[in-house]
VOSEFI-49498 format. One record per residue: residue number from 1; residue in one letter; z, x, y of N, C-alpha, C in turn. Coordinates in pm, 1 decimal, padded with zeros to 6 digits. Example, Ala and Ser with C-alpha at 12.3 -4.5 7.8 and 13.67 -1.06 7.14 Angstrom:
BEGIN
{1,"A",{00780.0,01319.0,-00569.0},{00780.0,01230.0,-00450.0},{00780.0,01320.0,-00330.0}}
{2,"S",{00708.0,01285.0,-00225.0},{00714.0,01367.0,-00106.0},{00787.0,01290.0,00003.0}}
***
This chain:
BEGIN
{1,"M",{11413.4,10758.7,08195.2},{11284.3,10707.3,08235.2},{11279.8,10690.7,08387.1}}
{2,"K",{11174.8,10742.2,08448.3},{11158.8,10735.6,08592.9},{11119.1,10593.6,08633.5}}
{3,"I",{11184.5,10543.7,08739.2},{11148.5,10412.3,08792.4},{11013.0,10424.9,08860.5}}
{4,"K",{10924.8,10331.0,08831.1},{10792.8,10328.4,08893.6},{10803.5,10252.1,09025.1}}
{5,"D",{10745.3,10309.9,09128.8},{10743.7,10246.9,09259.9},{10601.3,10207.3,09296.1}}
{6,"I",{10589.1,10100.0,09374.3},{10458.1,10057.3,09423.2},{10473.1,10004.6,09565.2}}
{7,"L",{10378.4,10041.2,09649.7},{10370.3,09989.2,09785.7},{10258.1,09885.7,09786.1}}
{8,"I",{10292.1,09763.0,09823.3},{10195.1,09653.7,09819.1},{10158.2,09611.4,09960.5}}
{9,"H",{10031.4,09633.7,09996.2},{09982.9,09582.3,10123.7},{09985.0,09430.3,10115.3}}
{10,"C",{10044.4,09365.2,10215.6},{10056.6,09219.0,10217.2},{09978.1,09159.9,10333.5}}
{11,"C",{09891.2,09066.7,10300.1},{09809.5,09000.6,10401.9},{09874.3,08872.3,10451.3}}
{12,"C",{09954.4,08808.9,10366.2},{10023.4,08685.2,10404.8},{10127.7,08653.0,10298.1}}
{13,"A",{10221.2,08566.4,10332.3},{10329.3,08531.4,10240.3},{10278.1,08460.3,10115.8}}
{14,"H",{10178.7,08375.8,10131.6},{10131.2,08296.8,10018.6},{10061.7,08383.4,09913.7}}
{15,"C",{09993.3,08484.8,09956.8},{09932.0,08577.1,09860.4},{10036.1,08674.5,09804.5}}
{16,"A",{10138.4,08703.0,09881.9},{10238.6,08802.2,09842.1},{10333.6,08752.3,09733.3}}
{17,"A",{10369.8,08626.2,09735.6},{10477.2,08576.7,09648.8},{10454.1,08608.8,09501.0}}
{18,"Y",{10344.6,08562.4,09444.6},{10321.9,08589.2,09302.7},{10286.2,08735.4,09279.5}}
{19,"T",{10211.9,08796.5,09371.5},{10173.0,08936.6,09354.1},{10296.9,09024.8,09339.6}}
{20,"I",{10394.9,09003.4,09424.1},{10518.7,09081.6,09417.4},{10591.4,09054.1,09285.8}}
{21,"K",{10600.9,08928.4,09249.0},{10664.4,08890.8,09122.6},{10593.0,08957.6,09004.6}}
{22,"Y",{10460.6,08956.4,09005.8},{10381.8,09017.3,08898.1},{10416.8,09165.5,08881.7}}
{23,"W",{10415.0,09241.1,08991.8},{10441.1,09384.4,08981.8},{10586.5,09412.8,08944.9}}
{24,"Q",{10678.0,09327.9,08987.8},{10817.3,09343.0,08943.7},{10826.5,09321.2,08793.4}}
{25,"E",{10756.9,09221.9,08742.0},{10757.4,09194.1,08598.4},{10692.2,09306.0,08517.2}}
{26,"Q",{10606.2,09385.2,08582.2},{10543.8,09499.8,08515.8},{10634.4,09622.6,08518.3}}
{27,"G",{10754.7,09608.1,08577.8},{10851.9,09716.4,08579.9},{10850.6,09802.6,08705.1}}
{28,"Y",{10786.2,09755.1,08809.0},{10777.5,09833.1,08932.4},{10885.5,09793.8,09031.9}}
{29,"N",{10934.6,09893.9,09102.9},{11019.6,09873.1,09219.0},{10924.0,09851.0,09336.5}}
{30,"V",{10924.0,09729.9,09390.4},{10824.8,09689.1,09489.8},{10875.6,09708.8,09631.9}}
{31,"T",{10788.3,09766.5,09714.6},{10806.7,09766.9,09858.9},{10682.7,09702.0,09916.8}}
{32,"A",{10703.4,09600.5,09999.7},{10591.9,09532.5,10065.1},{10560.5,09603.1,10196.4}}
{33,"F",{10433.6,09595.2,10236.2},{10386.9,09668.7,10353.7},{10300.6,09577.5,10440.0}}
{34,"W",{10338.5,09562.4,10566.4},{10265.1,09477.0,10660.3},{10189.0,09562.0,10759.6}}
{35,"Y",{10057.6,09560.3,10749.2},{09968.2,09624.6,10845.3},{09837.2,09546.7,10842.9}}
{36,"N",{09813.3,09466.9,10945.8},{09697.2,09377.7,10948.8},{09639.4,09365.5,11089.8}}
{37,"P",{09575.3,09472.0,11137.7},{09518.8,09466.9,11272.8},{09397.8,09374.3,11283.4}}
{38,"N",{09350.8,09325.8,11171.0},{09236.7,09235.4,11166.4},{09272.7,09091.7,11201.8}}
{39,"I",{09398.9,09054.8,11189.6},{09438.0,08914.9,11206.1},{09439.1,08876.9,11354.1}}
{40,"H",{09362.8,08772.3,11384.7},{09348.4,08726.0,11522.9},{09357.8,08575.0,11527.8}}
{41,"P",{09400.3,08521.7,11636.4},{09454.5,08588.4,11753.9},{09596.3,08641.3,11728.3}}
{42,"Y",{09655.3,08696.1,11831.1},{09787.4,08757.5,11820.2},{09891.0,08661.9,11762.1}}
{43,"M",{09892.9,08538.0,11804.9},{09993.1,08443.1,11754.4},{09972.0,08412.7,11606.7}}
{44,"E",{09850.2,08417.9,11560.9},{09823.5,08402.4,11416.9},{09887.6,08518.9,11341.6}}
{45,"H",{09868.2,08639.1,11393.9},{09928.8,08759.5,11336.4},{10080.3,08742.3,11328.4}}
{46,"Q",{10139.8,08699.0,11438.4},{10285.3,08685.0,11443.1},{10335.8,08574.7,11350.8}}
{47,"N",{10264.6,08463.8,11341.9},{10304.5,08356.5,11250.5},{10304.3,08404.6,11105.7}}
{48,"R",{10202.1,08479.7,11069.3},{10194.9,08532.0,10931.9},{10304.4,08635.7,10907.1}}
{49,"L",{10330.4,08718.6,11006.2},{10436.1,08818.9,10992.8},{10571.9,08751.7,10975.4}}
{50,"E",{10600.9,08651.5,11053.8},{10729.0,08580.7,11041.2},{10742.4,08516.4,10902.7}}
{51,"A",{10634.5,08461.2,10851.1},{10637.4,08403.6,10716.0},{10665.6,08512.9,10612.6}}
{52,"M",{10609.1,08632.4,10631.2},{10635.4,08744.3,10538.9},{10781.4,08785.6,10544.8}}
{53,"K",{10836.8,08789.6,10663.9},{10978.1,08826.4,10678.0},{11066.6,08724.7,10606.8}}
{54,"T",{11035.6,08598.6,10620.4},{11112.7,08494.1,10552.7},{11098.8,08506.5,10401.7}}
{55,"L",{10977.9,08531.5,10354.2},{10956.1,08550.0,10210.5},{11036.5,08669.0,10159.3}}
{56,"S",{11036.9,08777.3,10233.8},{11112.5,08896.7,10196.3},{11261.2,08864.9,10183.1}}
{57,"E",{11314.1,08790.0,10277.9},{11455.3,08750.6,10272.0},{11482.4,08660.3,10151.6}}
{58,"N",{11394.0,08563.8,10128.9},{11413.4,08468.1,10018.9},{11397.6,08530.9,09880.8}}
{59,"M",{11304.9,08625.6,09867.7},{11279.2,08686.5,09737.1},{11353.4,08819.0,09718.0}}
{60,"G",{11409.4,08874.0,09824.9},{11489.9,08994.9,09813.8},{11413.8,09123.8,09790.7}}
{61,"F",{11298.2,09138.4,09852.8},{11225.2,09265.7,09841.6},{11222.8,09334.1,09978.0}}
{62,"N",{11202.2,09464.8,09975.8},{11195.8,09544.0,10097.3},{11059.6,09525.5,10163.7}}
{63,"L",{11058.8,09506.5,10293.3},{10935.8,09489.8,10370.6},{10930.8,09593.4,10481.1}}
{64,"I",{10825.5,09674.0,10481.0},{10800.1,09770.3,10588.4},{10695.1,09708.3,10679.9}}
{65,"V",{10725.6,09704.4,10808.6},{10633.7,09648.1,10907.2},{10588.2,09759.4,11000.2}}
{66,"V",{10457.8,09780.4,11008.0},{10404.5,09875.1,11105.4},{10413.5,09806.4,11241.1}}
{67,"E",{10487.6,09867.4,11329.2},{10508.4,09808.4,11462.0},{10379.1,09811.6,11542.9}}
{68,"G",{10366.2,09716.4,11631.1},{10249.6,09709.0,11717.8},{10142.4,09619.8,11658.8}}
{69,"Y",{10035.5,09614.6,11729.7},{09923.5,09527.6,11693.5},{09796.6,09605.3,11723.9}}
{70,"D",{09747.3,09678.9,11624.7},{09641.4,09778.2,11640.6},{09501.9,09716.3,11631.9}}
{71,"F",{09480.1,09605.2,11704.3},{09351.5,09536.9,11696.9},{09236.5,09618.8,11754.6}}
{72,"V",{09265.6,09710.4,11846.7},{09160.3,09793.0,11906.4},{09092.4,09876.2,11797.7}}
{73,"E",{09170.6,09937.1,11708.1},{09113.9,10016.1,11598.3},{09025.0,09929.3,11509.6}}
{74,"Y",{09071.9,09809.3,11480.4},{08992.2,09717.6,11398.4},{08856.6,09691.2,11464.0}}
{75,"F",{08856.2,09654.4,11592.1},{08730.4,09622.3,11658.6},{08641.2,09745.2,11676.9}}
{76,"R",{08699.9,09860.6,11697.7},{08618.4,09983.3,11708.6},{08537.7,10005.4,11580.6}}
{77,"R",{08599.2,09975.4,11468.4},{08532.5,09997.2,11339.7},{08431.7,09887.5,11306.4}}
{78,"V",{08459.4,09764.6,11345.2},{08382.9,09651.0,11295.1},{08269.7,09605.1,11387.2}}
{79,"V",{08291.3,09606.8,11517.9},{08189.7,09554.0,11609.2},{08057.8,09629.8,11590.7}}
{80,"G",{07953.4,09554.4,11575.8},{07821.0,09612.3,11550.5},{07792.7,09630.5,11402.8}}
{81,"H",{07894.6,09610.3,11320.2},{07880.7,09624.5,11174.3},{07936.3,09500.3,11105.1}}
{82,"E",{07911.7,09384.8,11163.8},{07972.8,09261.5,11114.9},{07938.9,09231.5,10969.6}}
{83,"A",{07819.9,09265.3,10925.9},{07780.9,09237.6,10787.4},{07864.3,09318.8,10687.4}}
{84,"E",{07918.6,09431.7,10731.3},{08002.2,09516.6,10645.6},{08149.9,09504.7,10681.3}}
{85,"R",{08185.2,09405.5,10759.1},{08321.1,09398.0,10814.6},{08429.5,09393.6,10707.8}}
{86,"C",{08406.6,09325.0,10597.7},{08512.0,09314.9,10495.6},{08544.9,09453.0,10438.1}}
{87,"G",{08444.1,09529.9,10404.9},{08468.5,09663.8,10352.4},{08537.4,09753.6,10453.4}}
{88,"L",{08496.6,09744.1,10578.0},{08560.8,09823.1,10682.8},{08705.8,09781.2,10701.0}}
{89,"C",{08729.2,09652.1,10697.0},{08865.1,09599.8,10711.2},{08952.8,09642.0,10593.3}}
{90,"F",{08899.3,09630.7,10471.6},{08974.5,09675.2,10353.6},{09010.4,09822.0,10367.2}}
{91,"D",{08914.0,09902.0,10412.3},{08936.6,10045.7,10425.7},{09046.8,10075.7,10528.0}}
{92,"I",{09045.2,10006.9,10641.8},{09147.6,10028.3,10744.6},{09286.4,10000.6,10685.9}}
{93,"R",{09300.4,09885.8,10621.6},{09432.8,09843.5,10574.6},{09477.6,09920.3,10450.1}}
{94,"L",{09386.7,09943.6,10356.3},{09426.9,10016.8,10235.8},{09449.1,10164.8,10264.3}}
{95,"S",{09374.0,10221.4,10359.2},{09397.7,10361.6,10397.4},{09538.9,10379.6,10451.2}}
{96,"K",{09578.2,10289.5,10539.8},{09713.0,10296.3,10597.1},{09818.5,10277.7,10487.8}}
{97,"T",{09790.5,10190.5,10393.1},{09884.1,10167.0,10283.1},{09897.0,10291.7,10196.2}}
{98,"A",{09785.0,10350.5,10157.2},{09787.3,10470.4,10072.8},{09855.8,10586.1,10144.8}}
{99,"E",{09824.0,10606.1,10271.6},{09886.7,10714.0,10349.4},{10037.9,10693.0,10358.9}}
{100,"T",{10078.7,10570.0,10379.8},{10222.1,10539.7,10389.4},{10290.0,10560.5,10254.6}}
{101,"A",{10223.8,10522.3,10148.0},{10280.0,10544.6,10014.6},{10306.7,10693.7,09993.6}}
{102,"V",{10210.2,10777.5,10027.3},{10225.8,10921.7,10011.9},{10342.2,10972.4,10098.3}}
{103,"E",{10348.7,10927.2,10223.4},{10457.4,10968.2,10313.1},{10594.6,10931.1,10257.6}}
{104,"L",{10602.1,10816.9,10190.8},{10729.4,10768.9,10136.8},{10759.3,10820.8,09995.8}}
{105,"G",{10665.6,10895.3,09938.2},{10684.2,10945.3,09802.2},{10665.2,10837.7,09696.4}}
{106,"I",{10587.7,10734.4,09729.3},{10556.3,10626.9,09635.3},{10422.4,10659.9,09570.4}}
{107,"D",{10419.6,10661.1,09437.2},{10301.6,10706.1,09364.2},{10188.0,10604.3,09355.6}}
{108,"N",{10216.9,10475.1,09378.7},{10119.2,10370.0,09354.4},{10108.0,10275.4,09473.3}}
{109,"F",{09988.0,10217.5,09489.2},{09967.9,10116.4,09592.6},{09867.9,10013.0,09543.8}}
{110,"T",{09874.0,09896.2,09605.7},{09781.5,09786.9,09575.7},{09782.9,09691.2,09692.9}}
{111,"S",{09722.8,09573.0,09675.3},{09716.8,09475.2,09783.8},{09727.2,09333.1,09730.7}}
{112,"T",{09788.0,09248.3,09810.7},{09794.7,09106.0,09778.0},{09658.2,09040.6,09791.3}}
{113,"L",{09564.0,09106.6,09853.3},{09428.5,09053.0,09863.7},{09370.0,09024.6,09725.2}}
{114,"L",{09422.7,09090.7,09622.6},{09369.3,09077.1,09487.4},{09405.9,08945.1,09419.9}}
{115,"I",{09479.9,08860.0,09486.8},{09510.3,08728.5,09430.7},{09414.8,08621.7,09486.5}}
{116,"S",{09339.1,08656.9,09587.6},{09254.5,08560.2,09656.9},{09114.7,08550.1,09596.2}}
{117,"H",{09070.2,08427.1,09575.8},{08932.6,08401.1,09532.5},{08833.4,08431.8,09644.1}}
{118,"Q",{08881.6,08438.1,09766.7},{08794.6,08458.3,09882.5},{08759.0,08605.0,09905.8}}
{119,"Q",{08829.0,08696.8,09838.3},{08808.5,08839.0,09864.0},{08708.0,08899.7,09766.6}}
{120,"K",{08648.5,09009.2,09808.0},{08548.2,09080.4,09729.6},{08618.9,09184.4,09642.5}}
{121,"H",{08651.6,09144.9,09520.9},{08733.6,09228.5,09433.8},{08670.1,09362.1,09399.0}}
{122,"E",{08542.4,09362.3,09368.2},{08478.3,09489.5,09332.9},{08482.8,09587.2,09450.4}}
{123,"L",{08464.1,09535.9,09570.8},{08470.3,09620.0,09690.0},{08612.8,09670.3,09713.7}}
{124,"L",{08710.5,09584.0,09697.6},{08851.1,09625.8,09710.2},{08883.6,09735.7,09609.8}}
{125,"K",{08840.8,09715.1,09486.5},{08867.2,09812.8,09380.5},{08799.4,09946.3,09410.7}}
{126,"E",{08675.7,09940.8,09454.9},{08601.8,10063.1,09488.8},{08671.7,10140.8,09600.7}}
{127,"I",{08711.6,10071.5,09704.7},{08778.8,10136.6,09817.9},{08914.6,10191.4,09774.4}}
{128,"G",{08989.8,10113.1,09698.9},{09119.9,10159.0,09650.2},{09108.4,10283.7,09564.3}}
{129,"E",{09011.2,10285.5,09474.4},{08992.6,10402.4,09387.4},{08947.9,10524.8,09466.0}}
{130,"K",{08864.2,10504.6,09567.9},{08822.8,10615.7,09654.1},{08944.1,10674.2,09726.1}}
{131,"L",{09030.6,10586.1,09775.6},{09150.7,10632.2,09845.2},{09245.8,10704.3,09750.7}}
{132,"S",{09248.9,10663.5,09624.8},{09330.8,10734.3,09525.2},{09288.8,10879.7,09515.7}}
{133,"Q",{09158.6,10902.2,09515.9},{09106.3,11038.8,09504.1},{09138.6,11123.0,09626.9}}
{134,"T",{09138.8,11061.0,09744.3},{09161.7,11139.5,09866.3},{09308.8,11154.1,09903.2}}
{135,"T",{09393.3,11060.3,09858.7},{09534.9,11065.7,09899.5},{09628.0,11112.8,09788.4}}
{136,"G",{09588.2,11092.7,09664.3},{09675.6,11127.1,09551.8},{09762.6,11012.7,09504.9}}
{137,"A",{09770.0,10903.8,09580.9},{09842.7,10784.7,09536.2},{09749.0,10703.8,09447.6}}
{138,"D",{09800.6,10646.0,09341.9},{09718.0,10569.2,09249.0},{09702.5,10425.2,09295.4}}
{139,"F",{09577.6,10378.5,09301.3},{09550.3,10239.1,09332.3},{09558.3,10160.0,09202.8}}
{140,"L",{09643.8,10059.7,09200.6},{09659.0,09977.0,09081.4},{09587.9,09844.3,09104.2}}
{141,"Y",{09491.7,09818.6,09017.8},{09413.0,09695.5,09028.2},{09461.2,09595.0,08925.3}}
{142,"A",{09481.3,09472.6,08970.5},{09509.6,09360.8,08880.1},{09439.8,09238.4,08938.3}}
{143,"D",{09358.6,09174.1,08857.6},{09289.7,09053.9,08900.7},{09385.8,08936.4,08884.9}}
{144,"L",{09444.4,08894.8,08994.3},{09546.4,08789.7,08992.0},{09493.2,08655.3,09040.5}}
{145,"R",{09361.6,08642.1,09053.3},{09303.3,08519.3,09108.9},{09346.8,08392.8,09033.7}}
{146,"K",{09360.9,08400.8,08903.7},{09400.1,08282.4,08826.0},{09545.0,08242.0,08852.6}}
{147,"R",{09620.1,08327.6,08921.8},{09761.9,08300.5,08947.5},{09788.8,08257.3,09091.3}}
{148,"Y",{09684.1,08235.5,09168.9},{09704.1,08196.2,09308.7},{09787.8,08068.6,09318.3}}
{149,"S",{09762.9,07971.9,09233.1},{09840.1,07846.8,09240.6},{09987.3,07871.8,09209.3}}
{150,"D",{10016.7,07971.5,09124.8},{10156.5,08007.4,09098.2},{10223.1,08059.1,09225.8}}
{151,"S",{10146.3,08134.8,09303.6},{10199.2,08186.7,09429.0},{10230.0,08072.3,09524.8}}
{152,"R",{10140.9,07976.4,09531.2},{10163.0,07859.1,09617.0},{10286.0,07780.3,09571.5}}
{153,"C",{10307.9,07771.8,09439.6},{10426.8,07700.4,09389.3},{10555.9,07770.5,09431.3}}
{154,"I",{10552.2,07901.5,09440.4},{10669.2,07977.9,09484.1},{10696.9,07952.6,09632.1}}
{155,"T",{10591.9,07952.0,09713.5},{10610.9,07945.0,09858.8},{10622.4,07803.6,09914.0}}
{156,"K",{10566.7,07706.7,09845.7},{10566.6,07569.2,09899.9},{10706.9,07519.0,09934.5}}
{157,"P",{10807.3,07537.0,09847.9},{10941.8,07489.1,09884.2},{11003.9,07562.4,10003.8}}
{158,"M",{10950.4,07679.0,10037.2},{11002.3,07756.2,10150.3},{10946.3,07707.1,10283.1}}
{159,"D",{10845.3,07621.2,10277.5},{10783.7,07564.6,10396.9},{10740.3,07673.1,10495.4}}
{160,"L",{10669.7,07772.7,10443.5},{10622.4,07884.1,10525.0},{10491.6,07849.6,10595.4}}
{161,"Y",{10466.8,07917.8,10705.3},{10339.7,07902.7,10775.4},{10226.7,07933.1,10677.8}}
{162,"R",{10123.6,07850.4,10680.4},{10007.2,07871.2,10593.0},{09881.6,07875.1,10678.4}}
{163,"Q",{09812.1,07986.8,10671.9},{09692.2,08008.3,10750.7},{09575.5,07926.4,10696.7}}
{164,"Q",{09474.4,07910.6,10781.0},{09356.9,07831.6,10745.3},{09229.6,07915.6,10732.2}}
{165,"Y",{09241.1,08046.5,10751.6},{09125.5,08135.1,10739.7},{09174.3,08274.3,10702.7}}
{166,"C",{09082.1,08358.8,10663.4},{09114.7,08491.9,10612.2},{09199.2,08571.9,10710.9}}
{167,"G",{09160.7,08570.8,10836.1},{09241.5,08644.9,10932.7},{09164.5,08694.9,11052.0}}
{168,"C",{09045.3,08746.5,11030.6},{08971.5,08802.5,11143.7},{08905.4,08691.6,11224.0}}
{169,"V",{08868.8,08724.7,11345.2},{08806.3,08627.7,11433.6},{08673.6,08579.0,11375.6}}
{170,"Y",{08606.4,08663.2,11300.2},{08480.4,08623.4,11237.8},{08504.3,08517.4,11129.5}}
{171,"S",{08607.5,08538.5,11049.0},{08636.7,08440.3,10943.9},{08685.5,08308.7,11003.2}}
{172,"E",{08757.5,08316.9,11114.9},{08799.3,08193.6,11182.2},{08676.2,08118.1,11232.0}}
{173,"W",{08584.7,08189.3,11292.5},{08461.7,08129.5,11343.3},{08382.5,08064.7,11229.2}}
{174,"E",{08370.0,08137.5,11117.6},{08298.3,08081.9,11002.2},{08368.2,07958.2,10947.6}}
{175,"R",{08498.3,07961.7,10939.8},{08576.1,07850.6,10884.4},{08555.9,07722.9,10964.7}}
{176,"Y",{08561.7,07735.1,11096.5},{08557.2,07616.6,11179.9},{08417.2,07578.3,11227.8}}
{177,"N",{08321.0,07667.4,11211.0},{08183.7,07635.8,11249.6},{08091.8,07620.4,11129.7}}
{178,"D",{08143.5,07651.5,11010.1},{08066.2,07639.5,10886.7},{07935.2,07716.3,10896.4}}
{179,"K",{07941.2,07834.8,10956.5},{07824.9,07921.4,10970.4},{07862.5,08061.3,10923.5}}
{180,"T",{07764.7,08143.0,10900.3},{07791.1,08281.9,10868.0},{07734.0,08371.3,10977.9}}
{181,"I",{07777.7,08493.3,10980.8},{07730.0,08590.0,11079.7},{07577.5,08603.7,11069.3}}
{182,"E",{07527.1,08609.0,10946.3},{07383.7,08627.1,10926.4},{07306.1,08509.0,10983.6}}
{183,"Q",{07356.1,08386.7,10967.9},{07287.1,08269.5,11018.8},{07282.4,08271.0,11170.9}}
{184,"S",{07388.3,08320.1,11232.5},{07394.7,08316.1,11378.4},{07299.9,08414.8,11443.6}}
{185,"S",{07260.4,08518.9,11370.2},{07175.0,08620.3,11429.8},{07025.5,08591.9,11408.6}}
{186,"E",{06993.9,08481.3,11342.7},{06852.5,08449.2,11319.4},{06782.4,08400.4,11443.5}}
***
């Protein structure tokens, strides 16, 4: 029987913990993948990356980190299209994940974003399935939202950095100003 491999895009350690455990329990050999040019500011990006590295060491899974901080690409795609920013952001990160999976000979990919109640699951699924058709890697969807607290139980004893917003500068602004992009443009 061939071992099934999966490349999991990871947005943060807290979302990754249970997601990785889930796919391992489904019989997959998991490789985690860090590519998040949307996370701002730079120190927020680095804090989340360091937490992922610690989680990888503690849980014993392989973590691939895309070197650099490709925020310019993120802003080129999103500025002027703020209302569609989540879909554009998902596409940037999942495209890189699917392409990397193909390069590594990994047949499947997914994202830890699927454990978050804050994410647009139908949009993630749509983008993932579209990328499956164009790259040949299979996007595996699992609605893990009900297991988010399990992920927190795994990471809490590790005392990892825990973010307070989704990651992009827009979500930070919304979090701390309690406003939305649409409200600000009225």
